[in-house]
C-alpha positions in Angstrom: 11.6 -11.1 13.3 8.5 -11.7 15.4 5.3 -13.1 13.6 1.7 -11.2 13.3 0.8 -13.3 16.1 3.5 -13.3 18.0 3.3 -9.2 17.9 -0.5 -9.2 18.5 0.1 -11.1 22.1 2.9 -9.0 23.0 0.3 -5.9 22.4 -2.4 -7.8 24.5 -0.3 -8.4 27.3 0.8 -4.7 27.3 -2.7 -3.5 27.3 -3.7 -5.8 30.2 -0.7 -4.1 32.1 -1.6 -0.6 31.2 -5.1 -1.0 31.1 -6.4 -3.9 33.0 -10.1 -3.0 33.5 -10.5 -2.0 29.5 -8.5 -4.9 28.3 -10.7 -7.5 30.6 -13.8 -6.2 28.6 -12.3 -6.7 25.5 -10.8 -10.0 26.7 -14.3 -11.3 27.6 -15.6 -10.4 24.0 -12.4 -12.3 22.5 -13.1 -15.4 24.4 -16.9 -15.4 23.5 -15.9 -15.3 19.8 -13.6 -18.1 20.2 -15.9 -20.4 22.1 -18.7 -19.4 19.3 -16.0 -20.2 16.5 -16.1 -18.7 12.9 -19.9 -19.0 11.5 -21.3 -21.8 9.7 -21.8 -19.8 6.8 -18.6 -17.8 6.2 -16.8 -17.9 3.2 -15.0 -20.8 2.5 -12.6 -22.3 -0.2 -14.4 -23.2 -3.5 -16.8 -20.3 -3.2 -17.5 -18.0 -5.9 -17.6 -14.3 -4.8 -20.2 -11.9 -5.9 -19.2 -9.1 -8.1 -18.7 -6.0 -6.2 -17.5 -2.1 -6.6 -16.1 -0.3 -3.6 -14.6 3.0 -3.1 -10.7 3.2 -2.7 -9.1 6.0 -0.5 -9.6 8.6 -3.2 -13.2 7.6 -3.5 -12.9 6.3 -6.8 -14.8 2.8 -7.5 -13.0 -0.8 -7.8 -14.4 -3.7 -8.7 -13.6 -7.4 -8.3 -13.1 -7.7 -12.0 -10.6 -4.7 -11.5 -8.6 -6.5 -9.0 -8.6 -9.8 -11.2 -7.7 -8.1 -14.3 -3.9 -9.3 -14.2 -4.4 -12.2 -11.8 -5.2 -13.6 -8.7 -6.3 -11.4 -5.6 -5.5 -11.5 -1.9 -8.5 -9.8 -0.1 -7.6 -8.7 3.5 -10.9 -8.1 5.6 -9.9 -5.9 8.7 -11.9 -4.1 11.3 -10.1 -0.5 10.8 -7.0 1.9 11.0 -8.2 2.4 14.8 -7.4 -1.5 15.7 -3.7 -2.1 16.9 -4.3 -5.8 15.6 -5.1 -4.7 12.2 -2.0 -2.3 11.9 0.3 -4.9 12.9 -1.1 -7.3 10.4 -1.3 -4.3 7.4 2.4 -3.4 8.2 3.3 -7.1 8.2 1.5 -7.6 4.7 3.2 -4.5 3.5 6.9 -5.3 4.4 6.7 -9.2 4.0 3.8 -10.1 1.6 3.9 -7.4 -1.0 7.3 -7.8 -2.5 6.5 -11.7 -3.1 3.2 -11.1 -5.3 5.0 -10.0 -8.2 5.8 -13.5 -9.0 2.3 -14.7 -8.8 1.1 -11.7 -10.9 -1.2 -11.2 -7.7 -2.8 -7.9 -6.1 -3.3 -7.1 -2.4 -6.0 -5.1 -1.2 -7.3 -4.4 2.4 -11.2 -4.0 2.9 -12.6 -2.3 5.9 -16.1 -0.7 6.8 -14.2 2.6 7.5 -14.7 5.8 5.3 -12.2 6.8 2.2 -10.9 9.5 4.5 -10.2 7.0 7.2 -8.7 4.6 4.7 -6.6 7.5 3.5 -5.2 7.9 6.7 -4.7 4.3 7.7 -2.8 3.9 4.1 -0.7 7.0 5.1 0.3 6.3 8.9 0.9 2.6 7.9 3.0 3.3 4.5 0.9 0.9 2.7 1.4 0.8 -1.1 -1.9 -1.3 -2.0 -5.3 -0.6 -2.4 -7.4 0.1 0.4 -11.4 -0.2 0.0 -14.3 1.0 1.9 -17.0 -1.6 2.6 -20.1 0.4 3.6 -22.1 -1.0 6.5 -19.8 -4.3 5.9 -22.3 -5.1 3.2 -19.8 -7.1 1.3 -18.8 -8.8 4.8 -22.2 -9.6 5.8 -22.7 -11.1 2.3 -19.5 -13.5 3.0 -20.9 -14.2 6.4 -18.0 -12.7 8.3 -19.8 -9.7 9.6 -20.7 -8.9 13.4 -21.8 -6.2 15.9 -19.7 -5.5 19.0 -21.1 -5.8 22.2 -22.4 -2.9 24.2 -19.9 -3.0 26.7 -17.0 -3.3 24.1 -18.6 0.0 22.3 -18.4 1.7 25.6 -14.9 0.6 26.4 -13.9 1.8 22.9 -15.4 5.2 23.3 -13.3 5.5 26.6 -10.2 5.1 24.5 -11.5 7.8 22.0 -12.8 5.4 19.3 -16.6 6.2 18.0 -17.2 3.8 15.3 -20.2 5.9 14.2 -17.7 8.7 13.0 -15.0 6.3 11.3 -17.5 3.9 9.4 -19.2 4.6 6.5 -23.0 5.6 7.4 -21.8 5.4 11.0 -22.6 1.5 10.8 -21.6 -0.2 14.0 -20.9 -3.6 12.0 -17.3 -4.9 11.4 -15.8 -7.9 9.5 -14.0 -10.8 11.2 -10.7 -10.8 10.2 -10.5 -12.6 6.9 -7.8 -13.3 4.1 -9.1 -14.7 0.8 -7.0 -15.8 -1.9 -9.3 -15.6 -5.1 -8.6 -16.8 -8.6 -9.4 -15.1 -11.8 -12.7 -16.9 -12.1 -13.6 -15.3 -8.5 -13.3 -18.5 -7.0 -12.1 -18.6 -3.2 -8.9 -20.8 -3.4 -8.0 -19.9 0.2 -10.2 -18.5 3.3 -8.9 -18.0 6.8 -11.5 -16.2 8.9 -10.8 -15.6 12.7 -13.2 -15.7 15.2 -10.7 -14.1 17.8 -10.2 -10.6 15.9 -6.5 -10.5 17.8 -5.5 -13.6 15.5 -4.4 -12.9 12.0 -3.4 -14.7 8.8 0.4 -15.1 8.8 2.4 -14.4 5.5 3.8 -17.7 5.1 0.1 -19.4 4.7 -1.1 -16.8 2.3 2.3 -17.4 0.2 1.9 -21.1 0.5 -2.0 -20.8 -0.8 -0.7 -18.6 -3.8 2.0 -21.6 -4.3 -0.9 -24.1 -4.6 -2.7 -21.7 -6.8 0.4 -21.3 -9.2 0.7 -24.9 -9.3 -2.7 -25.6 -10.4 -2.4 -23.2 -13.1 0.8 -24.6 -14.5 
């Protein structure tokens, strides 16, 4: 089975073949973020997360305390269900990560700036059995130092593909989170943090499981 990043690279290659002009716009943006790297203030291991309450796909508020009530939580920040790289990762987490979380008493949740209705569509299309939350205006992502705004030419390229972030995101905000996975213990302390400056890259399942193994060992 190909890894998440192998699947992402295959998709990028196919896009470059099918739509080279648009793919070039995206590639320039990706290169810029790779050169800039992860922001210095991005959330890191050892940080304590602020309390939050975000609506799920049904519009019901879910707090961080809710997520940590039974054990640690794996928080996945993704751009939206319109993002093919996000969908590759979310499906891999559903198939390969979620079945392993029971032994850690851990909960998996994915967070994006899209509306609850859009989150529900993402959940249904990808067959996700874990909680999906809406972060209006990427407010939480901005608190964690992982939010950004796509360049104007990228927004235009997205619109040419039929994507208007103003319609799928809460409040029409253009902000997006850098792909980030956090493993958070019951004290709200981040025990593992992996942020990708290049949004085509994602955290592999094996790395998340390894972080949960360390957390379980420390708690023993």
